[in-house]
N, C-alpha and C positions, 0 to 999 in steps of 0.2 A: 583931278582934284587936289587941290592944297590946303591943307588945316593951318592954322594957328593957334596955339596954345599962350595961357598966363605962367605964370611963376608956379603956381598951383598944379598947370597939368590941362587945365580945363579949356575946351575949345570955345575960342573967340569970336573966331571967322573963319569963312568958307571962301578959296576960291574957283570958282566953278567955269567950266568951259564956253558957255553960253553967255552968261551975265557976269563974270569977274567975281570981284570980293565982295563979298555979302558977311556982315557983322552978323553974328547970331547969338544967342540966349539959351536957348533949348535945342539941342540936335537929337533926333529920334531917326535912326537907323532903318529904315524898313525896306532892305535888299536883301531880304532873308540870309540863306546862308553864303552868299558873296559878301557881306558885310562890308559896303564900298567904304563905309566912311569908319567904322570901328576898325579895320584893319589897315586903315592908311594913318589914322588919327589917334592912336589908344590915347584914350582919358581914363584917369583914374575912377574906382568903382566905387562909389561910397558905400561902406556898413549897413548892414541893415538896422541899426539901433541907430544910425543917424536921421532915416528915414521914418521911426514910431512916430503917430501922430496923438495915440492914446493908449493908455495901459489896459485898458476892459476891451472887449468887443461885443457886437449889438447881437442877438441871438432873434 
């Protein structure tokens, strides 16, 4: 597997053995401890503050 990244470091495409190049918008690495994608294509991790959608929580 080969990954392509844009100028910000975000993954934009993956080249797979069976299906060739696939453009992607979202990549979920579900390979457990092997981390087949994240270890091959290191991407920047967003800061928690960037993901905050609300300043309060519902209980």
